[in-house]
C-alpha positions, 0 to 999 in steps of 0.5 A, a space after each residue: 633385214 631377213 633371216 636365211 634358213 638353209 635346208 639340205 633336202 626338201 620336197 619344195 621350198 614353197 610347201 615347206 614355207 606354207 606348212 610352217 608359215 605360222 612359225 616362220 617369221 616375216 622375211 625368212 628366206 628358205 633355201 634348199 640344196 636339193 628340191 625333190 618336188 618343185 613346181 611352177 605356175 599352173 602346177 608345172 614340174 620344176 626340174 632340179 638341176 642340182 645343188 649349184 642352182 637356187 631353190 628359194 622361198 621368201 616368206 612375207 607377212 606384210 598384212 593380214 588383209 589382202 592388198 591389191 599389190 600382193 599379186 604384183 610381188 612376183 613382178 617386182 621380184 622379176 624386176 629385181 632378178 633382172 637388176 641382179 643379172 645386169 650386174 653380171 653383164 647379162 641383158 635379161 627380159 621378162 615374159 609376162 607376168 614374171 618369167 625371166 629370160 636370157 636370149 629367149 631362154 628361160 633362166 628363172 621361174 617365180 611362183 607366189 602362193 598365199 596362205 589363208 585362214 578364213 579371209 585372213 592372210 597368214 603369209 605369202 610364200 614367194 618362191 623362185 628357182 634360178 638356173 645358176 650353174 648347169 650344163 647343156 645336157 642337164 638343161 635338155 631335161 627341160 622339155 617344154 621350153 628352152 632354158 639356159 643358166 647363168 654360168 653358161 651365158 657367162 662362159 664360166 665353170 661356176 657362179 658363187 651361189 651365196 654371193 648371188 643370193 645375197 645380191 638378190 635379197 639385198 636388192 629385193 628388200 632395199 625397196 620392198 616397203 616402198 613397193 608395198 606402198 606404191 605398187 606396180 606403177 613404181 617399177 612399170 617403166 623398167 618392166 616395160 623396157 624388159 618386156 619381150 612380148 610387146 607389140 607382137 601377136 601373141 596367145 595367152 592360156 588362161 586356165 582352159 581358154 586361150 586368148 589372142 591379140 596384139 600385146 599393147 602394154 602392161 597397165 599400172 596394175 601389172 595386167 596384160 592389155 591385148 588388142 584384138 579388132 580394135 577391142 581391148 582385153 585386160 588379162 590379170 593372169 595367164 601364160 604367154 604360149 
């Protein structure tokens, strides 16, 4: 179903996947024990909290042509991660578009990058970083937001990393082909149930601009719908502040 490729040290699993996208087969999963130059959305630095955590990129080659469902694959992965965390007795939430939180503290970040050759898509590097095993002192290095780790939430010394990765990937690929056919609408109800921002007054950073309003819903395309002064604003990307 998928192939695991383990690396000891890497600058970034996404960078490695993009550099080697032509030779890596569809559904190759690149995992690293140490990541020196990880980054998140909008080029934010991802702090390496040590080898007990997950640094992983799933290489996907669903089609050479762009499909409107491709941008939603990050949201699909956020839902799969929530499903996996629930198996551990955790009640996670999602901050649009794809951050996964526990008690308003970030536990995972997701970044999808397409590799293009002309107008042809050579592949998608779907990266995820998950705080699986850490301590409060290490988490304090993350300065821009509150963060947590699964072992802290469960009061355990250590979570089995291989077991967690196996659970996550099995769930991801179980409905992956179905998701490609049906798109965001397939997961929308669950996504909305996990959304932690609905019906609140929020501000969203969209590149150098800031949009504000009441978060009304996430539509069938995975876009955030804001309402301001009885007008609707639909956002395809951005970062809730």
